[in-house]
N, CA, C and O atoms as a Tinker XYZ file with bonds, in Angstrom:
   276  protein
     1  N    107.208000  106.723000  229.498000    73     2
     2  CA   107.581000  107.879000  228.579000    64     1     3
     3  C    106.532000  109.011000  228.889000    63     2     4     5
     4  O    105.360000  108.784000  229.190000    81     3
     5  N    107.069000  110.188000  228.785000    73     3     6
     6  CA   106.376000  111.347000  228.989000    64     5     7
     7  C    106.451000  112.192000  227.657000    63     6     8     9
     8  O    107.348000  112.019000  226.832000    81     7
     9  N    105.475000  113.085000  227.517000    73     7    10
    10  CA   105.600000  113.953000  226.360000    64     9    11
    11  C    105.075000  115.325000  226.717000    63    10    12    13
    12  O    104.366000  115.505000  227.707000    81    11
    13  N    105.457000  116.339000  225.844000    73    11    14
    14  CA   104.879000  117.651000  226.047000    64    13    15
    15  C    104.715000  118.132000  224.713000    63    14    16    17
    16  O    105.545000  117.869000  223.843000    81    15
    17  N    103.615000  118.875000  224.479000    73    15    18
    18  CA   103.234000  119.521000  223.145000    64    17    19
    19  C    103.045000  121.006000  223.299000    63    18    20    21
    20  O    102.291000  121.462000  224.159000    81    19
    21  N    103.713000  121.744000  222.485000    73    19    22
    22  CA   103.568000  123.194000  222.595000    64    21    23
    23  C    102.389000  123.676000  221.821000    63    22    24    25
    24  O    101.648000  122.853000  221.284000    81    23
    25  N    102.161000  125.002000  221.725000    73    23    26
    26  CA   101.004000  125.511000  220.981000    64    25    27
    27  C    101.081000  125.426000  219.521000    63    26    28    29
    28  O    100.105000  125.758000  218.847000    81    27
    29  N    102.183000  125.000000  218.967000    73    27    30
    30  CA   102.399000  124.778000  217.502000    64    29    31
    31  C    102.216000  123.336000  217.249000    63    30    32    33
    32  O    102.503000  122.896000  216.135000    81    31
    33  N    101.785000  122.592000  218.135000    73    31    34
    34  CA   101.634000  121.064000  218.052000    64    33    35
    35  C    102.980000  120.357000  217.880000    63    34    36    37
    36  O    103.031000  119.279000  217.289000    81    35
    37  N    104.070000  120.944000  218.385000    73    35    38
    38  CA   105.436000  120.272000  218.321000    64    37    39
    39  C    105.530000  119.387000  219.634000    63    38    40    41
    40  O    105.314000  119.919000  220.723000    81    39
    41  N    105.813000  118.196000  219.552000    73    39    42
    42  CA   105.840000  117.339000  220.700000    64    41    43
    43  C    107.278000  116.834000  220.975000    63    42    44    45
    44  O    107.924000  116.314000  220.065000    81    43
    45  N    107.784000  116.980000  222.219000    73    43    46
    46  CA   109.044000  116.557000  222.806000    64    45    47
    47  C    108.619000  115.358000  223.654000    63    46    48    49
    48  O    107.668000  115.378000  224.435000    81    47
    49  N    109.447000  114.274000  223.414000    73    47    50
    50  CA   109.201000  113.070000  224.209000    64    49    51
    51  C    110.415000  112.740000  225.106000    63    50    52    53
    52  O    111.560000  112.985000  224.726000    81    51
    53  N    110.148000  112.187000  226.285000    73    51    54
    54  CA   111.188000  111.763000  227.249000    64    53    55
    55  C    110.951000  110.397000  227.685000    63    54    56    57
    56  O    109.919000  110.098000  228.284000    81    55
    57  N    111.939000  109.485000  227.386000    73    55    58
    58  CA   111.778000  108.059000  227.732000    64    57    59
    59  C    112.802000  107.775000  228.908000    63    58    60    61
    60  O    113.921000  108.290000  228.911000    81    59
    61  N    112.368000  106.952000  229.876000    73    59    62
    62  CA   113.263000  106.601000  230.970000    64    61    63
    63  C    113.552000  105.050000  230.925000    63    62    64    65
    64  O    112.658000  104.237000  230.690000    81    63
    65  N    114.862000  104.698000  231.167000    73    63    66
    66  CA   115.162000  103.288000  231.155000    64    65    67
    67  C    115.724000  103.001000  232.548000    63    66    68    69
    68  O    116.634000  103.708000  232.980000    81    67
    69  N    115.222000  101.995000  233.268000    73    67    70
    70  CA   113.931000  101.181000  232.965000    64    69    71
    71  C    112.704000  102.145000  233.091000    63    70    72    73
    72  O    112.745000  103.181000  233.756000    81    71
    73  N    111.595000  101.709000  232.388000    73    71    74
    74  CA   110.489000  102.566000  232.348000    64    73    75
    75  C    109.827000  102.586000  233.739000    63    74    76    77
    76  O    109.241000  103.609000  234.095000    81    75
    77  N    109.887000  101.560000  234.505000    73    75    78
    78  CA   109.218000  101.502000  235.869000    64    77    79
    79  C    109.940000  100.607000  236.788000    63    78    80    81
    80  O    110.675000   99.767000  236.268000    81    79
    81  N    109.851000  100.649000  238.024000    73    79    82
    82  CA   110.318000   99.652000  238.879000    64    81    83
    83  C    111.530000  100.063000  239.711000    63    82    84    85
    84  O    111.708000   99.590000  240.834000    81    83
    85  N    112.319000  100.899000  239.184000    73    83    86
    86  CA   113.555000  101.360000  239.928000    64    85    87
    87  C    113.903000  102.672000  239.452000    63    86    88    89
    88  O    113.173000  103.211000  238.620000    81    87
    89  N    115.000000  103.284000  239.911000    73    87    90
    90  CA   115.467000  104.578000  239.511000    64    89    91
    91  C    115.950000  104.546000  238.005000    63    90    92    93
    92  O    116.496000  103.516000  237.610000    81    91
    93  N    115.802000  105.487000  237.243000    73    91    94
    94  CA   116.233000  105.421000  235.883000    64    93    95
    95  C    117.777000  105.451000  235.851000    63    94    96    97
    96  O    118.447000  106.101000  236.655000    81    95
    97  N    118.281000  104.702000  234.867000    73    95    98
    98  CA   119.794000  104.755000  234.572000    64    97    99
    99  C    120.094000  105.444000  233.235000    63    98   100   101
   100  O    121.254000  105.678000  232.893000    81    99
   101  N    119.041000  105.763000  232.491000    73    99   102
   102  CA   119.195000  106.482000  231.199000    64   101   103
   103  C    117.958000  107.205000  230.866000    63   102   104   105
   104  O    116.875000  106.676000  231.119000    81   103
   105  N    118.023000  108.358000  230.327000    73   103   106
   106  CA   117.001000  109.119000  229.786000    64   105   107
   107  C    117.280000  109.444000  228.277000    63   106   108   109
   108  O    118.405000  109.752000  227.884000    81   107
   109  N    116.257000  109.363000  227.512000    73   107   110
   110  CA   116.311000  109.785000  226.076000    64   109   111
   111  C    115.288000  110.745000  225.735000    63   110   112   113
   112  O    114.104000  110.412000  225.779000    81   111
   113  N    115.660000  111.966000  225.385000    73   111   114
   114  CA   114.712000  113.068000  224.965000    64   113   115
   115  C    114.805000  113.229000  223.506000    63   114   116   117
   116  O    115.895000  113.315000  222.940000    81   115
   117  N    113.640000  113.274000  222.867000    73   115   118
   118  CA   113.528000  113.309000  221.442000    64   117   119
   119  C    112.742000  114.626000  221.174000    63   118   120   121
   120  O    111.656000  114.882000  221.694000    81   119
   121  N    113.415000  115.440000  220.300000    73   119   122
   122  CA   112.741000  116.807000  220.134000    64   121   123
   123  C    111.801000  116.570000  218.901000    63   122   124   125
   124  O    111.812000  115.504000  218.285000    81   123
   125  N    111.015000  117.590000  218.587000    73   123   126
   126  CA   110.020000  117.487000  217.487000    64   125   127
   127  C    110.580000  117.043000  216.066000    63   126   128   129
   128  O    109.886000  116.415000  215.266000    81   127
   129  N    111.797000  117.394000  215.838000    73   127   130
   130  CA   112.386000  116.977000  214.440000    64   129   131
   131  C    113.200000  115.677000  214.542000    63   130   132   133
   132  O    113.954000  115.375000  213.617000    81   131
   133  N    113.070000  114.849000  215.694000    73   131   134
   134  CA   113.771000  113.587000  215.707000    64   133   135
   135  C    115.101000  113.538000  216.328000    63   134   136   137
   136  O    115.607000  112.439000  216.552000    81   135
   137  N    115.718000  114.630000  216.630000    73   135   138
   138  CA   117.037000  114.624000  217.339000    64   137   139
   139  C    116.947000  114.123000  218.734000    63   138   140   141
   140  O    115.983000  114.442000  219.430000    81   139
   141  N    117.869000  113.379000  219.170000    73   139   142
   142  CA   117.866000  112.866000  220.505000    64   141   143
   143  C    119.014000  113.248000  221.335000    63   142   144   145
   144  O    120.133000  113.465000  220.871000    81   143
   145  N    118.693000  113.327000  222.622000    73   143   146
   146  CA   119.725000  113.572000  223.610000    64   145   147
   147  C    119.724000  112.462000  224.686000    63   146   148   149
   148  O    118.769000  112.385000  225.459000    81   147
   149  N    120.690000  111.659000  224.759000    73   147   150
   150  CA   120.672000  110.473000  225.652000    64   149   151
   151  C    121.681000  110.799000  226.810000    63   150   152   153
   152  O    122.809000  111.235000  226.583000    81   151
   153  N    121.175000  110.545000  228.111000    73   151   154
   154  CA   121.982000  110.796000  229.191000    64   153   155
   155  C    121.991000  109.548000  230.086000    63   154   156   157
   156  O    120.928000  109.093000  230.512000    81   155
   157  N    123.148000  109.000000  230.371000    73   155   158
   158  CA   123.323000  107.945000  231.246000    64   157   159
   159  C    123.514000  108.407000  232.729000    63   158   160   161
   160  O    124.336000  109.285000  232.992000    81   159
   161  N    122.754000  107.812000  233.696000    73   159   162
   162  CA   122.745000  108.334000  235.041000    64   161   163
   163  C    123.358000  107.255000  236.007000    63   162   164   165
   164  O    123.229000  106.040000  235.857000    81   163
   165  N    124.029000  107.864000  236.996000    73   163   166
   166  CA   124.443000  107.071000  238.171000    64   165   167
   167  C    123.193000  106.796000  239.056000    63   166   168   169
   168  O    122.672000  107.714000  239.690000    81   167
   169  N    122.736000  105.572000  239.092000    73   167   170
   170  CA   121.517000  105.284000  239.851000    64   169   171
   171  C    121.697000  105.615000  241.359000    63   170   172   173
   172  O    120.716000  105.976000  242.010000    81   171
   173  N    122.812000  105.513000  241.879000    73   171   174
   174  CA   122.982000  105.825000  243.347000    64   173   175
   175  C    122.908000  107.270000  243.688000    63   174   176   177
   176  O    122.500000  107.671000  244.778000    81   175
   177  N    123.337000  108.084000  242.670000    73   175   178
   178  CA   123.424000  109.538000  243.072000    64   177   179
   179  C    122.477000  110.404000  242.086000    63   178   180   181
   180  O    122.124000  111.543000  242.390000    81   179
   181  N    122.122000  109.819000  240.969000    73   179   182
   182  CA   121.240000  110.472000  239.992000    64   181   183
   183  C    121.947000  111.596000  239.244000    63   182   184   185
   184  O    121.357000  112.548000  238.733000    81   183
   185  N    123.282000  111.397000  239.225000    73   183   186
   186  CA   124.152000  112.382000  238.442000    64   185   187
   187  C    124.457000  111.721000  237.067000    63   186   188   189
   188  O    124.561000  110.509000  236.879000    81   187
   189  N    124.593000  112.753000  236.085000    73   187   190
   190  CA   124.892000  112.248000  234.760000    64   189   191
   191  C    126.339000  111.692000  234.678000    63   190   192   193
   192  O    127.274000  112.274000  235.228000    81   191
   193  N    126.482000  110.599000  234.006000    73   191   194
   194  CA   127.760000  109.954000  233.813000    64   193   195
   195  C    128.250000  110.138000  232.468000    63   194   196   197
   196  O    129.454000  110.282000  232.254000    81   195
   197  N    127.316000  110.142000  231.477000    73   195   198
   198  CA   127.720000  110.390000  230.041000    64   197   199
   199  C    126.462000  110.986000  229.331000    63   198   200   201
   200  O    125.314000  110.717000  229.684000    81   199
   201  N    126.773000  111.793000  228.330000    73   199   202
   202  CA   125.679000  112.437000  227.504000    64   201   203
   203  C    126.023000  112.292000  226.089000    63   202   204   205
   204  O    127.204000  112.369000  225.750000    81   203
   205  N    125.085000  112.086000  225.224000    73   203   206
   206  CA   125.215000  112.012000  223.801000    64   205   207
   207  C    124.114000  112.881000  223.203000    63   206   208   209
   208  O    122.950000  112.774000  223.589000    81   207
   209  N    124.480000  113.717000  222.285000    73   207   210
   210  CA   123.546000  114.718000  221.681000    64   209   211
   211  C    123.643000  114.546000  220.114000    63   210   212   213
   212  O    124.627000  114.948000  219.493000    81   211
   213  N    122.617000  113.954000  219.536000    73   211   214
   214  CA   122.652000  113.836000  218.094000    64   213   215
   215  C    122.313000  115.127000  217.363000    63   214   216   217
   216  O    122.575000  115.276000  216.169000    81   215
   217  N    121.737000  116.033000  218.091000    73   215   218
   218  CA   121.528000  117.358000  217.540000    64   217   219
   219  C    122.860000  118.014000  217.104000    63   218   220   221
   220  O    122.954000  118.600000  216.025000    81   219
   221  N    123.825000  117.905000  217.924000    73   219   222
   222  CA   125.131000  118.490000  217.614000    64   221   223
   223  C    125.799000  117.905000  216.462000    63   222   224   225
   224  O    126.378000  118.601000  215.628000    81   223
   225  N    125.720000  116.519000  216.398000    73   223   226
   226  CA   126.328000  115.778000  215.263000    64   225   227
   227  C    125.620000  116.133000  213.939000    63   226   228   229
   228  O    126.227000  116.243000  212.874000    81   227
   229  N    124.348000  116.298000  214.077000    73   227   230
   230  CA   123.581000  116.587000  212.799000    64   229   231
   231  C    123.858000  118.034000  212.332000    63   230   232   233
   232  O    123.948000  118.306000  211.134000    81   231
   233  N    123.986000  118.916000  213.271000    73   231   234
   234  CA   124.335000  120.366000  213.002000    64   233   235
   235  C    125.685000  120.410000  212.403000    63   234   236   237
   236  O    125.885000  121.092000  211.398000    81   235
   237  N    126.658000  119.694000  212.984000    73   235   238
   238  CA   128.072000  119.772000  212.449000    64   237   239
   239  C    128.124000  119.197000  211.031000    63   238   240   241
   240  O    128.925000  119.656000  210.217000    81   239
   241  N    127.323000  118.246000  210.732000    73   239   242
   242  CA   127.255000  117.739000  209.245000    64   241   243
   243  C    126.752000  118.782000  208.379000    63   242   244   245
   244  O    127.266000  118.954000  207.274000    81   243
   245  N    125.735000  119.534000  208.812000    73   243   246
   246  CA   125.198000  120.576000  207.994000    64   245   247
   247  C    126.151000  121.618000  207.730000    63   246   248   249
   248  O    126.308000  122.084000  206.601000    81   247
   249  N    126.896000  122.056000  208.908000    73   247   250
   250  CA   127.908000  123.104000  208.706000    64   249   251
   251  C    129.014000  122.737000  207.725000    63   250   252   253
   252  O    129.490000  123.573000  206.956000    81   251
   253  N    129.442000  121.367000  207.773000    73   251   254
   254  CA   130.500000  120.971000  206.872000    64   253   255
   255  C    129.977000  121.048000  205.403000    63   254   256   257
   256  O    130.683000  121.510000  204.507000    81   255
   257  N    128.724000  120.584000  205.190000    73   255   258
   258  CA   128.156000  120.588000  203.850000    64   257   259
   259  C    128.111000  122.055000  203.279000    63   258   260   261
   260  O    128.356000  122.273000  202.092000    81   259
   261  N    127.806000  122.999000  204.123000    73   259   262
   262  CA   127.655000  124.388000  203.740000    64   261   263
   263  C    128.959000  124.951000  203.424000    63   262   264   265
   264  O    129.038000  125.812000  202.548000    81   263
   265  N    130.118000  124.498000  204.130000    73   263   266
   266  CA   131.378000  124.930000  203.905000    64   265   267
   267  C    131.924000  124.469000  202.608000    63   266   268   269
   268  O    132.768000  125.144000  202.018000    81   267
   269  N    131.462000  123.306000  202.121000    73   267   270
   270  CA   131.942000  122.799000  200.774000    64   269   271
   271  C    131.361000  123.528000  199.606000    63   270   272   273
   272  O    131.864000  123.466000  198.484000    81   271
   273  N    130.293000  124.217000  199.892000    73   271   274
   274  CA   129.681000  125.020000  198.629000    64   273   275
   275  C    130.330000  126.260000  198.610000    63   274   276
   276  O    130.056000  127.087000  197.741000    81   275
């Protein structure tokens, strides 16, 4: 796992699966407020096969809640 902290003490973390021993097949990036972006990789080419972003799902829920008011 790697992490980066900005001048406001906000930390973004990146985890690789597997963590060691071979090329990663998945990365999980977690932003300071806990939203994650998961990318599954083709280990032979290193290209993204699938991507899931929980930030978009959370934002969509907030937009729907605002629309109901």
